N, C-alpha and C positions, 0 to 999 in steps of 0.2 A: 531569464530564468524565472523571475517573479511571476510573469504572466502564465507560464507553464504550470507553476505551482498553484496559482489561483484556479486555473482550468481543471487541474487534477483534483483539487479540493472540492470544487463544485461537482465533479464527476462522482466522487466517493459518497457524497451525501445521499443520492438516491439508492446506492448500493445498500446502505443501512435501512433506508425507508421501505424497500421492497421485502424485507425479511419478516414483516408482520404476520404473514400467513404461512410461514415455513415452520415445520415441526421443530427444527433445531435452529430457529431464527435468532434466538438470543445469542447463541454461541457465534453464529456468523456475523451478527451485528457487532459483537465485541471484537471479532477478528478484523472486520473492516474499520472499526473505530481506531485501531492502532495506526494504519497509514493515514487515515483522515487527520488524526491529531498531529502527526509529524509533518505532513504536507501543509497543514494549516499553520503550524508554527513557522515552517520555512517560508511560507508566503507572507504572513502578517507579523510575525514576531521573531525574525531571524536572529537578531542580536541576543535573544534570550536563550538560544540553544547552541551557541558557539563554544561553550565551555568544554573542557576535556570530559567531564562527567556526562554531560548531555550527549556528546559525540560517541562515547563508549556505549551508553544506553541505546542510542540509535543503531550502532553497529550490532548489538545483541538483538535488537528488534529486526534488523534486516536478516541476520542469520536465522532467527526463528521463523520468519516469513518464508525464507528459501527452503527450510526444512519442511514446513507445512506444504509448500508448493510441491515438493517431491512426493510427500505423503499423499496428497490429494490429486496428483497428476492423473488425468482421465485415461483409462485404459480402453475406452470405447473407440473402435476404429472410426475415423473421420469425425472426431468430437467437435471440431471447429465448424462443421456444416450445420446450418440452421435446423434442418429436420432432425438431426441427432441431439443437439443440445436443448432443443425445444422440448424433447420428450425425456431426456435422460438427466436425472438430478446430479449424478456423479460428474457428468461432463460440465454442467453449469458450475458446480462447486470447484472443480479443478481450474476452470477458466477464471473464476472469481479470485482464486488464490494467485493465479498468474498476474492478474491485474493489480491486486493488492500488493504483491511483491514488487511489481514495476513502480508503483506509486511510492512505496517505501524507499526504493533504490534512488528514485529521482530526488526525494527529500534529502537523503543522505548525501547525494552528489551536490546538491545545493549548499548544504552545510559545509561539506569538504571544500568546495570552491571558495566560499566566503571565508573560511578559516585560512585557506592558502593566501587569499588576497590580504587578509588582516595581518598575517605573518610577514608578507612582503612589504607592507607599508610601515611596519613597526621598526 
């Protein structure tokens, strides 16, 4: 799981970097910063986020990301096709939210599994 977390951490960094020329880039950089932070902590500092408080905060983060994913879900037909998302900003934003939610869920799953393992060994 650690290697998947590292891979997703490295994937999220360019998501923030390419926001520099977007009119609402700061908002999107902050949105992408949330899963980047969680997956980074899950990859490199897992022991620091195993507490109940951290896990509850992560759960709220996952819920918020899922709500934003529903809000930004692309309504453009065939939004997954390159010629559509290349031209349509809303399709790119929706797909970005899907990826951010996925990364956040993987981080939460990593923490949940580590907490479960910790509870079994105690």
